[in-house]
N, C-alpha and C positions, 0 to 999 in steps of 0.2 A: 334697681334690681338687676340680677343676672339672668341670663338665659341658662337653661339646662341642656347640656349636650349628652344624650345617651349614645355612647360610642361602642367600640369593639372592633371596628374594621381596620384600624391602624392609620387612618388619615386625619385624625382629630386635630393635630396641630396644624396641618396644612390647611384645613378648612378654617380654623381660627384666623390664620394669617390672611387668607383670601377675603374673609369678611371684614378685615380691618382691625383685628384683635379686639373683639368685643369682650365684655365681662362674661365669663362662662363658668359654670360649675359642671364638672364632668363626672359622669357615672360610667365607668368602663372605658379602657383604652385598648390598644392591641394586646392580646394575650399571648405570652410566650410559653409554649407547651413544655419546653425543656426545663425551664425553671419554675413552671407552674405559678406564674405571676404576671400582673399587668405592668406595662411600661409606665414609668412615672410621667406625670404631666405638670412640672413646676410652673409652667406658663399659665395654668388655670387658676381661678380664684377659689377653687375647692375641688377636691378629687375624692371619689369614692371607688375603691378597688373591688368592684363586683359588677355583675350584669344587672340590667334593669329588672326589677320585680315591682309588684303593686305596693310594696312598702315605701316606695319613693314618691307616693302621691303627695305627701306633705311638702316635699321639696318643690314639686311642680306648682302647688298652690301659692307658694311664696315667690315664684319666678316671673320673669317677663314673658317667657314662652319656652317652647321646646324645639330642639333640633335632634333628629334621630338618624344615626349613621351606624348601622350594624347589619349583619347577615341573617338576622332572625326576623321572619315575617310576623311571628307571634308577638315579639317585642314591639313591632310597629303598631299592632292593635292595642297593646297595653298603653303605649304612648298616646295614640289617638284618643283612647277612652279617657285618659287623665286630662288631656287638653280640653275635651268636651265637658268633662265634669267641672273643671275649674274655669272654663271660658277663657282659655289661653290660645294664642296662635301657635301653630306648629308647622315646621318644615320637616318632612319625613322622606328619606330616601328609601324607596321600596325595592327590596331584593327579589330576585327571581331569575327565570331564564333570560329576561332582559330587565335592566334596572329602570325605575321610574322615579319621578319626583312629585311629591304631593305638598301643596300648601293648604293647610286646614285653617279656615277662617274661624275666628271666635264669634262671628256674626252670621253671615249668609252662607247657604250651601250645605252640601252633605259631606260624606267621608267615603273612604274606600269600602267600609263596611256596608254602605248603602247599596252598592252595586256588586260587591264581592264578599259575601260572608266568609269568615276565616276558614281556610282548608289547609291542613298541614302540607308544606311544600316538600320538594326534593332535598336531598342532602346539599348543604351549602357548597361543598367542594365540586359539584357538577354544574354550578351556575356560571353565568357570564361574569368575567372579571369587571370590577367597578371601573368606570371611566372618570378621571378627574375633571373632564369637561363639564360634568354636572355641577361642580363647584362654581364655575364661571356663570352658569345659568342662575344659580341661587344668588350669587353676588349681584347680578343684574336687577333682581327684584327685592333684595334684602331690605333696603330702606323705603321702598315703595311697593309693598306687596299687593296682590290682587284684592279686590273688595269681596270676592266670594271664593269659596274653596275651589282649587284648581289643580288639575293633574297634567303633568308633562309625561307623555309616553315615549317620546324621543326628545332630544335636546332642543328641538325647535318647534315642536307641536304641542299645543295646550288645549284643554277642554274644561269647561265648568262642570263640577259635580253636583247633580241635583240631590236634594235630601229625600230620603225615603222615611216616611213617618214611623214605620214599624221596625226600623233599624234599631237593634238593641243598644248600640252605642249612643243613640240620641234619646233613649228613654230614661227612666229613673233608676234602672237596675245597675248599669255600668259594670258588667260582669268581669271585665279585665282590670279595671282600676280598683275594684273592691276585692279581687282575689278569688272570685267564684271560679274563674278560669285561670289556672296557673299550672306551673310545673312544680310538683312536690318533690323536693330534694331531701334524701335521707342518707346521712353518713353512718356507716356501720360502726357499732361500738367494738365489735370483736375483729371482724375481717378488715383488711385494708381495701375498702371498696366504698363506692357511692352509688345509690340507686336514684333514678329519676322516673317519676310516674305522672303522666298528664292527668289533670283532674277532668279533662274533657275527652270525648271519644276520639281515639286515634288509632284506627286500624291500618295495618301495613301489609301489603301484598309482598310476602317475603321472597317469592320467586322473582318478581320484577325488581325488587329491591336489590337482590343479589347481583343481577346483571349490571346494575348501575354502579355498585360499590366495589365490585371485584378488582378493578384496576388499581384501587387505592389502598387496599388492605391485604392482610394475610389471612385467608379463610381457614378456620380450624374445624368448624362443624356447622352443619345446617340441617334442619328438618322443618316440619310444618308448623312447629311451635316457636322456634327461635333460630337466630344466626349467631354463632360465636366467631369472633375474629380478633386479630391483633393489629394495633395501629401504634407506631412508634414503640414505646415501652409499655403500653397498656393493653390489657385484655378486655374486650367489650362484648356484651350480649345484648342483642336487640330482639325483643319479643313481639309477636304479631299484634298485641294490643297497644303497642307503643312504649312499653316499659323498657328501660335501658339501665344496664348495670356496668359500671367501670371498675375493673380490678387493678390495683397497683397505685391507688391514691386515696387520700381522705379529704382532698381539696374539692369543694363543691363547684368552684369555678372551672376546674379542669373537666369535671363531668359535664357541665353545661356547654363548655367549648366543644367537647367531643360530640355531644348530642346535636349541636348545631351543624357541625361539619359532617358527621357520619350518618345522621338520621334525618335531620331537617326539622325545623320548628318555626 
């Protein structure tokens, strides 16, 4: 069986090489905004040109395990939930102000959700740049992983994650793997636009958000209800409830890419 690599960061082939070129099926590679397309991955045993959603649960069920490498924290929780649902091991690079590496055991231990319930993060473009040194750490444990779920907060420091019995990812509901918690993407029939609406609560402090995002965008309008801005060739609206509208495309992956970069999820 193949491992499933949920990507999007742009280092998918490099990771594959570092791990000794294992059999991988890849969901999402680096996304090129100018062409609104993913970079091809002919080296993989199967490629799916979109970002991870709960619809890929079946692919995980038939896999050896999961590797997750993207700048979406929400996607990390989807991957963790799928791994727990189907009792698969998972290596997950956790994005944020500082990157971390999680090994999720199919046997003993907990998950990040046991200690850190999901909370929408900052825009990906304000995060720390990913260090390729994390690949060397993963390669060290690739063939002999820990026996319990383990978190590396720095490239040389590790700790065992205890399981919390009331963690929703360890229960029967599996809200991320089943799609209860998801990003609802709607392509407009008339206008050249795409809307993203989180199915979960996602309040945004627009005043604080403006201060973070201003250096990266061209601000057009802002008030207590929404922020309108331009990024590259696209016009974007961010609403305080977390809803996001991109004008200038009908490509859902473009909207998801911009949501990750400009809003954070």
